[in-house]
C-alpha positions in Angstrom: 0.0 0.0 0.0 1.4 3.4 -1.0 1.8 6.0 1.8 -0.9 8.2 0.1 -3.3 5.3 0.5 -2.2 4.9 4.1 -2.7 8.6 4.6 -6.2 8.4 3.2 -7.1 5.5 5.4 -5.4 7.1 8.4 -7.5 10.3 8.0 -10.8 8.4 8.0 -11.8 9.7 11.5 -10.8 13.3 10.6 -12.6 13.1 7.3 -15.8 12.0 9.0 -15.6 15.0 11.3 -14.4 17.4 8.7 -15.1 16.8 5.0 -18.3 14.8 5.4 -19.8 17.6 7.5 -18.6 20.2 5.1 -20.1 18.3 2.1 -23.4 18.1 4.0 -23.3 21.9 4.4 -22.8 22.5 0.7 -25.6 20.1 -0.2 -28.0 21.6 2.3 -27.7 25.2 1.1 -29.1 26.5 -2.1 -27.4 29.9 -2.0 -24.3 31.4 -0.6 -25.1 33.5 2.4 -23.8 34.3 5.9 -25.6 31.3 7.5 -23.5 29.0 5.2 -20.3 30.6 6.4 -21.4 30.3 10.0 -22.0 26.5 9.5 -18.5 26.2 8.0 -17.0 28.1 10.9 -18.5 25.7 13.4 -17.3 22.6 11.5 -13.7 24.0 11.3 -13.5 24.9 15.0 -15.0 21.5 16.0 -12.3 19.8 13.7 -9.6 21.4 15.8 -8.5 23.8 13.1 -8.5 26.5 15.8 -10.3 29.7 16.2 -7.7 32.1 14.8 -7.0 29.9 11.7 -10.8 29.4 11.2 -11.3 33.1 11.1 -8.4 33.5 8.7 -9.8 30.8 6.4 -13.3 32.3 6.4 -12.0 35.8 5.7 -10.1 34.5 2.7 -13.1 32.4 1.6 -15.5 35.4 1.8 -13.0 37.5 -0.1 -12.4 35.0 -2.9 -16.1 34.2 -3.2 -16.9 37.9 -3.5 -14.2 38.6 -6.1 -15.1 35.5 -8.2 -18.8 36.2 -7.8 -19.5 32.7 -6.7 -23.2 32.0 -6.2 -23.4 28.2 -6.0 -22.5 26.6 -2.6 -20.9 23.5 -4.2 -18.4 25.8 -6.0 -17.0 27.0 -2.7 -15.6 23.6 -1.9 -12.7 23.9 -4.4 -12.0 27.4 -3.1 -11.8 26.1 0.5 -9.4 23.3 -0.6 -7.2 25.8 -2.3 -7.0 28.0 0.9 -6.2 25.1 3.1 -3.5 23.9 0.6 -2.0 27.4 0.5 -1.7 27.4 4.3 0.0 24.0 4.4 2.3 24.8 1.4 3.5 28.2 2.5 5.9 26.8 5.2 6.8 23.5 3.6 10.3 24.2 2.4 12.5 21.1 2.0 14.7 19.8 4.8 18.4 20.7 4.3 20.7 18.1 5.9 23.7 18.3 3.6 26.6 18.9 6.0 28.6 16.0 7.5 27.4 15.6 10.1 24.0 17.2 10.2 21.9 17.2 13.4 18.3 16.6 14.2 17.3 17.5 17.8 13.9 15.9 18.6 11.8 17.4 21.5 8.4 16.8 22.9 6.5 15.8 26.0 6.5 12.2 27.2 3.9 10.0 25.6 3.7 11.5 22.2 5.8 8.8 20.5 9.0 10.7 20.5 11.5 7.9 20.7 9.5 5.7 18.3 9.4 8.6 15.9 13.2 9.0 16.1 13.6 5.3 15.2 11.4 5.7 12.2 13.1 8.9 11.1 16.5 7.1 11.4 15.1 4.3 9.3 13.9 6.8 6.7 17.3 8.5 6.4 19.1 5.1 6.4 16.9 4.2 3.4 18.4 7.3 1.7 21.9 6.0 2.2 22.8 8.1 5.2 25.0 6.9 8.1 22.9 7.7 11.2 24.0 7.9 14.8 21.5 8.2 17.7 22.2 10.2 20.9 20.3 9.0 23.9 20.0 12.3 25.6 16.8 11.5 27.4 18.6 10.5 30.6 15.7 11.2 33.0 13.0 8.7 31.9 13.6 5.2 33.1 14.5 2.8 30.2 14.5 5.6 27.6 18.1 4.8 26.5 17.2 1.1 26.4 14.2 1.9 24.1 16.4 3.9 21.8 19.0 1.1 21.9 16.4 -1.3 20.6 15.6 1.1 17.7 19.3 1.5 16.9 19.6 -2.3 16.6 16.5 -2.5 14.6 17.5 0.2 12.2 21.2 -0.9 12.3 22.7 2.4 13.3 25.2 3.6 16.0 24.1 4.9 19.3 25.8 6.9 22.1 24.3 6.6 25.6 25.3 7.3 29.2 23.9 6.0 32.5 20.5 7.1 33.6 20.6 10.6 35.2 23.6 11.7 33.3 24.0 15.2 31.9 22.0 15.2 28.6 24.4 17.8 27.0 27.3 15.5 27.8 25.6 12.7 25.8 25.1 15.1 22.9 28.7 16.3 23.1 30.0 12.7 23.0 27.6 11.8 20.2 28.9 14.7 18.1 32.5 13.7 18.8 31.7 10.1 17.8 30.0 11.2 14.6 33.0 13.2 13.6 35.4 10.3 14.3 33.2 7.7 12.6 32.2 9.9 9.6 28.5 9.8 10.4 26.2 11.8 8.1 23.4 12.5 10.6 23.1 12.7 14.4 19.6 12.4 15.8 19.2 13.4 19.5 16.5 12.1 21.7 15.7 14.5 24.6 13.6 14.5 27.8 10.0 15.3 27.8 9.8 15.6 31.6 12.3 15.8 34.4 12.2 14.1 37.7 14.1 16.7 39.6 14.0 20.5 40.2 15.8 21.4 37.0 13.8 23.2 34.3 13.1 21.1 31.2 13.3 24.0 28.8 16.7 25.1 30.3 18.0 21.6 29.7 16.8 21.7 26.1 18.3 25.1 25.6 21.6 23.7 26.9 21.5 20.9 24.4 20.9 23.3 21.5 23.8 25.5 22.7 26.1 22.4 22.8 25.2 21.5 19.2 25.7 25.1 18.0 29.0 25.3 19.8 30.4 22.0 18.5 28.9 22.2 15.0 28.4 25.9 14.3 28.2 25.5 10.5 26.2 22.2 10.4 22.7 21.9 9.0 20.4 21.5 12.0 16.7 20.7 12.5 14.9 21.0 15.8 11.7 19.0 15.5 8.8 18.9 17.9 6.9 15.6 18.0 3.2 16.1 18.7 0.4 13.6 19.3 -2.4 14.5 16.8 -5.0 13.2 19.2 -4.4 16.0 21.6 -5.9 18.5 19.2 -5.6 22.2 20.3 -3.2 21.2 23.1 -0.7 20.5 20.3 -0.7 24.2 19.4 0.0 25.2 23.0 2.9 22.8 23.1 4.4 24.1 19.9 4.3 27.7 21.2 6.1 26.7 24.4 8.8 24.6 22.8 9.4 27.1 20.0 10.0 29.9 22.5 12.7 27.9 24.2 14.4 25.9 21.4 13.6 27.7 18.2 11.8 24.9 16.4 12.4 24.4 12.7 9.6 21.9 12.1 6.9 19.5 13.5 6.3 15.8 13.5 2.7 14.7 13.9 2.0 11.1 15.2 -1.1 9.1 15.6 -3.1 10.8 12.8 -4.8 7.4 12.2 -6.3 7.4 15.6 -8.0 10.7 15.8 -10.7 12.9 14.4 -8.6 15.9 15.2 -6.3 15.9 12.1 -7.5 19.4 11.3 -4.9 20.6 13.9 -2.3 20.3 11.2 -3.9 23.3 9.5 -4.0 25.3 12.7 -0.4 24.5 13.5 0.8 25.5 10.0 -1.1 28.8 10.1 -0.5 29.9 13.7 3.1 28.7 14.2 4.4 29.3 10.7 6.3 26.0 11.1 6.5 23.3 8.5 5.2 19.8 9.2 8.2 17.6 8.4 6.8 14.1 9.1 3.4 12.5 9.7 2.7 9.1 11.2 -0.3 7.0 10.3 0.4 3.6 11.8 2.6 1.4 13.8 4.9 0.0 11.1 8.4 1.3 10.7 7.6 3.0 7.3 4.4 4.5 8.6 6.1 7.8 9.4 7.0 9.7 6.2 7.8 13.2 5.0 4.7 15.4 4.9 3.3 16.3 1.5 0.9 19.2 1.9 -0.8 18.7 -1.5 -1.4 15.0 -0.7 -2.8 15.8 2.7 -5.3 18.4 1.4 -6.3 15.9 -1.3 -6.6 13.0 1.1 -8.7 15.2 3.5 -11.4 15.8 0.9 -11.4 12.6 -1.2 
């Protein structure tokens, strides 16, 4: 099954909440009026697109409908798809990981599938021929390093790890040194999502970012936030907090196949101006793939 087919299947719950209700609105109305826009507004908000993004979409929709003199409700659907596609595409520049080594720092709260996502991202870049090294810098969660070790063995890549409770930045420093010595193409750093002591999580993450910038000032870097799509609007709050501390460059959305809240991708792309780098729609190792905004918009309405 192609990833597009998996994406379509994975968006079944979101489509039921989103496109099916939107289609019912278009079929129920015989003319374009304010009541129609109000119905669309309610559906978008209930689909976790978010209030601000919903207002933006409707303002754009009203403007385009007026300029194009659209009078039939069913003609609005294509305009709506175009607006959503534009939101997703505007921040979707390609990942640049051309230096040797390049670095991906992966952040996110516990429980979102962060370590699993790292394993799948490592597998993806291995499939492109890159020599990948994992840094087990989540030294606060019990068995986090062991979980990453299993992924390293499964994907067949190197890993640098310390004992539980060690300084996360020291792990990253050693991983970068190892990558330089071994000629690794890419270092992927796991990080803590919660601390069990009085240290501030964001301060620890900032320290990791500073370590990478100091040791590899000219390297290509990505700081990716892993988000659980089932959390809906809470994902936007998380993105704001992590972006303020670490300077995110992109997002990874997991568990799209288990939620009716897939519309949060649209809200994230519009409110945070951050590209979605990867999306996950299943449990298999290849069920996390680079995000294609055109395919997502298409899958959402097909």
